[in-house]
C-alpha positions in Angstrom: -40.2 -21.4 -11.9 -40.4 -19.2 -15.0 -41.7 -20.8 -18.2 -41.0 -20.1 -21.9 -43.0 -17.7 -23.9 -44.4 -20.6 -25.9 -46.0 -22.0 -22.8 -47.6 -18.7 -22.0 -49.0 -18.4 -25.5 -50.4 -22.0 -25.4 -52.6 -21.1 -22.5 -56.2 -20.1 -23.3 -56.5 -16.3 -23.3 -59.9 -14.5 -23.3 -60.7 -12.4 -26.3 -58.9 -9.0 -26.1 -62.2 -7.2 -26.8 -63.8 -8.8 -23.8 -61.2 -7.2 -21.5 -62.0 -3.8 -22.7 -58.5 -3.5 -24.3 -57.8 -2.5 -27.9 -55.8 -4.8 -30.1 -53.3 -2.1 -30.7 -51.9 -2.7 -27.3 -50.9 -6.3 -28.0 -47.8 -5.1 -30.0 -46.9 -2.6 -27.3 -47.2 -5.1 -24.5 -44.9 -7.6 -26.1 -42.2 -5.2 -27.4 -41.9 -2.8 -24.4 -38.8 -3.6 -22.3 -40.8 -3.6 -19.1 -43.5 -5.6 -17.4 -46.7 -4.1 -18.8 -50.2 -4.4 -17.4 -53.6 -3.0 -18.4 -55.8 -2.8 -15.2 -59.1 -1.5 -14.1 -59.1 1.6 -11.9 -59.5 -0.7 -8.9 -56.2 -2.4 -9.9 -57.6 -5.6 -11.3 -55.2 -6.9 -14.0 -57.0 -7.2 -17.3 -53.9 -7.9 -19.6 -50.2 -8.6 -19.0 -47.3 -9.1 -21.3 -44.7 -11.8 -21.4 -42.1 -9.6 -19.6 -44.5 -9.4 -16.6 -44.6 -13.2 -16.3 -40.8 -13.3 -16.4 -40.4 -10.6 -13.8 -43.0 -11.7 -11.3 -42.7 -15.5 -11.9 -46.5 -16.0 -12.4 -48.1 -17.8 -15.3 -50.2 -15.5 -17.5 -53.5 -16.8 -16.3 -52.3 -16.4 -12.7 -51.6 -12.7 -13.3 -55.1 -12.1 -14.6 -56.4 -13.3 -11.2 -54.3 -10.7 -9.4 -54.6 -7.0 -8.7 -51.9 -4.4 -8.4 -52.5 -4.6 -4.7 -51.0 -8.1 -4.8 -47.7 -7.0 -6.3 -47.2 -3.7 -4.4 -45.8 -3.7 -0.8 -48.4 -4.8 1.7 -48.2 -1.5 3.6 -49.4 0.5 0.6 -52.5 2.5 1.3 -54.5 1.5 -1.8 -57.2 4.2 -1.4 -54.7 7.0 -1.0 -52.7 5.5 -3.9 -55.8 5.6 -6.2 -56.7 9.1 -5.1 -53.2 10.3 -6.1 -53.5 8.7 -9.5 -56.9 10.2 -10.1 -55.7 13.7 -9.0 -52.6 13.6 -11.2 -53.8 11.5 -14.0 -51.0 9.0 -13.4 -48.0 8.4 -11.2 -44.3 7.6 -11.4 -42.7 6.1 -8.3 -39.9 3.9 -7.1 -40.9 1.1 -4.7 -40.6 -2.6 -4.3 -42.8 -5.3 -5.9 -43.6 -8.8 -4.6 -42.9 -11.8 -6.8 -44.6 -15.1 -6.7 -42.1 -16.6 -4.3 -42.7 -13.7 -1.9 -39.4 -12.0 -2.5 -39.1 -8.3 -3.1 -37.5 -6.6 -6.0 -36.8 -2.9 -6.4 -38.9 -1.5 -9.1 -39.7 1.7 -11.0 -43.5 2.0 -11.8 -45.1 4.3 -14.3 -49.0 4.5 -14.3 -51.1 6.3 -16.8 -54.9 6.8 -16.3 -57.1 7.0 -19.3 -60.5 5.8 -20.6 -61.2 2.9 -22.8 -64.8 2.1 -23.9 -65.9 4.7 -21.5 -64.3 3.1 -18.5 -61.3 4.3 -16.6 -58.3 2.0 -17.0 -54.6 2.2 -16.1 -51.6 1.3 -18.2 -48.9 0.2 -15.9 -45.2 -0.2 -16.7 -42.8 -1.9 -14.2 -39.0 -1.9 -14.6 -36.7 -4.0 -12.5 -34.1 -1.6 -11.2 -32.1 -4.1 -9.1 -28.9 -3.5 -11.0 -29.4 0.3 -10.8 -29.9 0.1 -7.1 -26.8 -2.0 -6.7 -24.8 0.6 -8.6 -26.4 3.4 -6.5 -25.6 1.6 -3.3 -22.1 1.0 -4.4 -21.8 4.7 -5.3 -23.4 5.6 -1.9 -20.9 3.4 -0.1 -18.1 5.1 -2.0 -19.5 8.5 -1.3 -19.8 7.6 2.4 -16.2 6.6 2.5 -15.2 9.7 0.7 -17.3 11.9 3.0 -15.8 10.2 6.0 -12.3 10.9 4.8 -13.3 14.3 3.7 -14.9 15.3 7.0 -12.6 13.6 9.5 -9.2 14.3 8.1 -7.0 16.5 10.3 -6.3 18.9 7.4 -8.6 21.5 6.0 -10.0 20.7 2.5 -11.5 23.0 -0.1 -13.0 21.8 -3.5 -12.9 24.5 -6.2 -14.0 24.8 -9.8 -11.7 26.2 -12.5 -12.7 29.8 -11.6 -11.8 29.4 -8.0 -15.4 29.2 -6.8 -15.7 27.1 -3.7 -17.9 24.0 -4.2 -17.3 22.2 -0.9 -15.3 22.4 2.3 -14.8 20.1 5.3 -15.4 20.8 8.9 -11.7 21.2 9.7 -11.2 24.2 7.4 -14.3 25.8 9.0 -12.8 25.3 12.5 -9.3 26.4 11.4 -10.6 29.7 10.0 -13.6 30.1 12.4 -16.1 30.3 9.5 -19.3 28.4 8.7 -19.7 26.2 5.7 -22.2 28.6 4.3 -19.6 31.3 4.4 -17.5 29.3 1.9 -19.9 27.7 -0.5 -20.4 29.7 -3.7 -17.7 32.3 -2.8 -14.6 32.8 -4.8 -11.4 31.9 -2.9 -9.5 34.8 -4.3 -12.1 37.4 -3.4 -12.5 36.2 0.2 -10.4 38.0 2.8 -8.4 34.8 3.7 -5.2 35.3 1.8 -2.7 38.0 2.8 -0.7 40.3 0.6 2.1 37.8 0.7 0.0 34.7 0.1 -2.5 35.9 -2.5 -0.1 36.2 -5.5 1.6 32.9 -4.5 -1.7 31.0 -4.4 -3.0 32.6 -7.6 0.3 31.7 -9.4 0.2 28.1 -8.1 -3.5 27.8 -9.1 -2.7 29.0 -12.6 0.2 26.6 -12.8 -2.0 23.8 -11.8 -4.5 24.7 -14.5 -1.9 24.9 -17.2 0.6 22.2 -16.3 -1.8 19.9 -14.4 0.9 19.0 -11.9 0.2 18.6 -8.2 2.4 20.6 -5.9 2.7 21.8 -2.3 4.0 25.0 -0.8 4.2 26.9 2.5 2.4 30.2 2.9 -0.1 32.0 5.2 -3.8 32.6 5.5 -6.0 34.7 7.9 -8.9 33.4 10.0 -12.1 35.3 10.8 -10.4 37.4 13.5 -7.5 38.4 11.2 -5.0 36.2 12.9 -2.3 35.0 10.4 -1.8 31.3 10.3 1.3 29.6 8.8 0.0 26.8 6.5 1.2 24.2 4.1 -1.0 23.9 1.1 -1.1 20.8 -1.2 -3.1 21.1 -4.4 -4.3 18.6 -6.9 -7.1 18.1 -9.4 -9.9 15.6 -10.0 -10.2 14.1 -13.5 -13.4 13.2 -15.4 -13.8 10.0 -17.3 -12.7 11.8 -20.5 -9.5 12.8 -18.9 -10.6 16.4 -18.5 -10.0 18.4 -15.3 -13.1 18.4 -13.2 -12.5 20.1 -9.9 -9.5 21.3 -7.9 -8.7 20.3 -4.3 -6.7 22.3 -1.8 -5.5 20.5 1.4 -4.6 23.1 4.0 -2.5 22.1 7.0 -2.0 24.5 9.9 1.7 24.5 10.8 1.6 27.6 13.0 2.3 25.5 16.1 4.8 23.4 14.3 6.7 26.5 13.2 6.5 27.9 16.8 7.9 24.6 18.1 10.6 24.6 15.5 11.6 28.2 16.5 11.6 27.1 20.1 13.7 24.1 19.3 16.2 26.3 17.4 16.3 28.8 20.3 16.9 26.0 22.8 19.6 24.6 20.6 21.3 27.9 20.3 21.2 28.4 24.1 22.6 24.9 24.6 25.4 25.6 22.1 26.2 28.9 23.8 26.4 27.2 27.2 28.5 24.3 25.9 30.9 26.6 24.1 31.5 28.9 27.0 31.4 26.6 30.1 35.0 25.7 31.3 34.0 22.1 32.1 34.2 19.4 29.5 30.7 18.3 28.3 30.1 15.4 26.0 27.4 13.1 24.7 27.9 9.5 23.7 25.7 6.9 21.9 25.1 3.4 23.1 28.4 2.3 21.5 30.2 4.8 23.7 31.1 6.9 20.6 31.1 10.7 21.0 28.1 12.4 19.2 28.6 15.9 20.6 31.4 17.5 22.6 32.0 21.1 23.6 35.1 23.2 23.0 36.5 22.6 26.5 36.5 18.8 26.0 38.2 19.1 22.6 40.8 21.6 24.1 41.8 19.1 26.8 42.8 16.6 24.1 44.3 19.3 21.8 41.9 18.5 18.9 38.9 20.1 17.2 35.5 19.2 18.5 34.4 17.8 15.1 37.4 15.5 15.1 36.1 13.7 18.1 32.7 12.8 16.7 32.2 9.1 16.0 35.3 8.2 18.0 35.8 6.7 21.5 38.0 7.2 24.5 40.4 4.6 23.0 41.3 7.2 20.3 42.5 9.7 22.9 43.5 8.0 26.2 46.0 5.3 27.1 44.3 1.8 26.9 44.0 1.2 30.6 42.3 4.6 31.2 40.1 4.3 28.1 39.0 0.8 29.2 37.9 2.1 32.6 35.9 4.9 31.0 34.4 2.3 28.6 33.4 0.0 31.4 31.9 2.9 33.4 29.8 3.9 30.4 28.6 0.3 29.8 27.6 -0.1 33.4 25.4 3.0 33.1 23.9 1.7 29.9 23.0 -1.6 31.6 21.9 -0.4 35.1 20.9 3.3 34.4 22.8 4.1 37.7 24.7 7.5 37.3 28.3 8.2 38.5 28.4 11.5 40.4 31.5 13.5 41.2 34.1 10.7 41.0 37.7 11.9 41.1 39.8 10.4 38.4 43.5 10.9 37.3 44.0 11.2 33.6 47.5 11.0 32.0 47.7 12.7 28.7 49.7 11.5 25.7 52.4 14.0 26.7 52.7 12.3 30.1 51.1 15.2 32.0 48.8 14.1 34.9 45.5 15.8 35.4 42.7 15.3 37.9 39.0 15.5 37.0 35.8 15.4 38.9 33.6 13.2 36.6 29.9 12.9 36.5 28.1 10.6 34.0 24.4 10.0 33.7 22.2 8.0 31.2 20.8 9.6 28.1 17.2 8.7 27.2 15.0 9.0 24.1 11.4 10.2 24.1 10.1 6.7 24.9 12.3 6.4 28.0 14.9 4.0 26.4 18.6 4.5 27.3 20.4 5.6 24.1 23.7 6.7 25.5 25.4 8.8 28.2 26.1 12.4 29.1 29.3 13.3 30.8 30.7 16.4 32.6 34.3 16.5 33.6 35.8 19.4 35.8 39.5 19.9 35.9 40.4 19.8 39.7 44.2 19.4 39.2 44.9 22.7 41.0 42.6 21.8 43.8 44.3 18.4 44.0 47.8 20.0 44.1 46.6 22.4 46.8 45.2 19.5 48.8 48.5 17.7 48.5 50.5 20.7 49.6 48.2 21.1 52.7 48.7 17.4 53.5 52.5 17.7 53.3 52.4 20.7 55.6 50.2 18.9 58.1 52.5 15.9 58.0 55.6 18.1 58.7 53.9 19.8 61.6 53.0 16.5 63.3 56.5 15.1 63.1 
């Protein structure tokens, strides 16, 4: 347990002259904001200040029976330690010190070697750096999290100064452009052969806008990799702020959207092919949702009901067929939704609002989403009225011949 300064003063102290120390050090010992020792070159403590008693938990007379070896880590090579002090005339290190209860505290130690009364002595200052170490550890943890996010994000990242000089890059941008980190650091982004004739003025303009307006933004452009291959990219830019609200560094997040663009072009191409097929096929083709509402129909389907294709979207068979026929179609659709069993080539008679009868070969199958869940139906209806009439004519002829 630590004791008050008055208790330490009340203890009997040897005369300062008998410890080979000068009286001038008394004031220094008591006023310095660190644990202070005067020791022999062998490390024996000759004098200690009140701060050293507080820091290490020893009474003053206990400290005078100790050596520096008693407060330094046990693994310290004392002879090597002294040799280094002798060679340099002193030493400044960060280490740990042992307190009276055996606990360790992080400490910064400054040792000065000089002569007093013809004998080598050491003036030792010890600062408790526990709080500083906590702050450093907190900063290190923060840096580790930042570095983890920085390195393992799926987007390329560049950190720039206000001139466009590259200060740091992550692994992803190196992989994206097939360059090493050393190829980036210290180079100017705008002088590297990464931006194309199209993208250079755009990026420069956005960079200047970021400098002047301090507003984050994103845009789509292109860059080149080491082999000169042009990549479509989406760039997001923002800036880091210092404590005094001044701009520190700029960050560019680069996302390769080449594959996404290619997939989008392929999707558009497939959509155009599907539209061309649906608009030119003579059969009725339609897509319904899980409420049996039309979500897409082709021209032939709309033509059969004498309406425009867009007029059927969101409606059901009840809006176009007699109730009995609409109910049958509705029931068939629900059965598919519930069982996933398709209806293939069923012949159905449909009577239009004008009373005209038509025959259709109907095929209906379930429609799935990307997770395999049924979300509706797809139907194809072929008008087989002429075939049905021809079949009826043949049957009548056969019946007459057999009579």
